C-alpha positions in Angstrom: 0.0 -0.2 0.0 1.2 3.7 -0.9 0.4 6.3 1.2 1.1 10.1 1.1 4.3 11.3 2.7 4.9 14.6 3.7 8.0 16.4 1.3 8.8 18.5 3.7 9.5 16.7 6.4 10.9 14.0 4.7 13.7 16.7 4.0 13.8 17.3 7.6 14.5 13.9 8.0 17.0 13.2 5.6 18.3 16.1 6.9 18.4 15.3 10.5 19.6 11.6 10.3 22.5 12.6 7.9 21.1 10.8 4.9 19.9 7.5 6.4 16.3 8.6 5.7 17.3 9.5 2.4 18.3 6.5 1.5 15.0 4.8 2.7 12.9 7.2 0.8 15.1 6.5 -2.3 14.2 2.6 -2.3 10.3 3.9 -0.8 10.3 6.4 -4.1 11.3 3.7 -6.5 9.2 0.7 -5.2 5.9 3.2 -5.5 6.9 4.6 -8.7 7.0 0.8 -9.9 3.8 0.6 -8.5 2.3 3.0 -10.2 3.7 2.6 -13.4 3.2 -0.7 -13.4 6.7 -0.5 -14.5 8.8 -3.2 -12.3 11.9 -3.6 -13.9 14.3 -2.6 -11.1 13.1 -2.7 -7.0 14.2 -0.6 -5.0 16.6 -2.3 -3.3 18.1 -3.1 -6.6 18.5 0.5 -7.4 20.1 0.9 -4.3 22.6 -2.1 -4.6 23.5 -0.6 -8.4 24.1 3.3 -6.9 26.8 1.9 -4.1 28.2 -0.7 -7.0 28.8 2.5 -9.0 29.4 4.7 -6.9 26.7 6.9 -7.9 27.0 6.5 -11.3 23.6 4.5 -11.2 21.8 7.4 -9.5 21.8 9.2 -12.8 20.4 6.5 -15.0 18.0 6.3 -12.0 17.0 9.9 -12.2 16.1 9.5 -15.6 14.0 6.7 -15.4 11.9 8.2 -12.5 11.1 10.8 -14.8 10.4 8.4 -17.3 8.1 6.2 -14.9 6.2 8.8 -13.3 5.1 10.1 -16.2 3.9 6.9 -17.0 2.4 7.0 -13.8 0.5 10.4 -14.4 -1.1 9.3 -17.4 -2.2 5.6 -15.9 -3.8 7.6 -13.1 -5.6 10.7 -15.3 -3.4 13.2 -14.1 -1.7 16.0 -16.1 1.5 14.3 -17.3 4.8 15.7 -16.9 7.8 14.4 -18.4 10.6 15.5 -15.9 13.2 13.2 -16.7 15.5 16.1 -17.3 15.4 18.0 -15.0 15.6 15.0 -12.3 18.9 14.0 -14.6 20.3 17.4 -13.9 19.7 18.0 -10.5 21.6 14.4 -9.6 24.4 15.5 -11.5 24.3 19.0 -9.8 24.3 17.0 -6.8 20.7 18.2 -5.3 19.0 15.2 -6.3 17.2 15.5 -2.8 15.2 18.5 -5.0 14.3 15.3 -7.7 12.7 13.3 -4.5 10.9 16.2 -3.3 9.3 16.8 -7.0 8.8 12.5 -7.5 7.1 12.4 -4.1 4.8 15.3 -4.4 3.8 13.6 -8.1 3.0 10.7 -6.1 1.3 12.2 -3.6 -1.0 14.0 -6.6 -2.1 10.9 -8.2 -3.0 9.7 -4.8 -5.2 12.0 -4.0 -6.8 12.0 -7.2 -7.2 8.3 -6.4 -8.9 9.2 -3.3 -11.3 11.7 -5.1 -11.8 9.1 -7.8 -12.5 6.5 -5.3 
């Protein structure tokens, strides 16, 4: 089950825990985007492992792919779709991937809100 998550609180927890919550958030974002888009190629744990093995290079690919997955998820949910793949890639490239996480989480929250309204 996918639950809404506060973007501000997630950022705060990531900063307070010196990034540990950010790792958890990364895994959850991946798994939730997979569930919403129907694209289950790489789980959150696998994405984390690949990121560690490649010393962060996989995170660039992950960011781009998350943009594509979120676009697909938005289309499936009937929410106005935005392809933010390049934005996520650039943010991650410049070391502010947490902003990409926040945008992804915001999009997930919007999809969940629309689903609750429709239900």
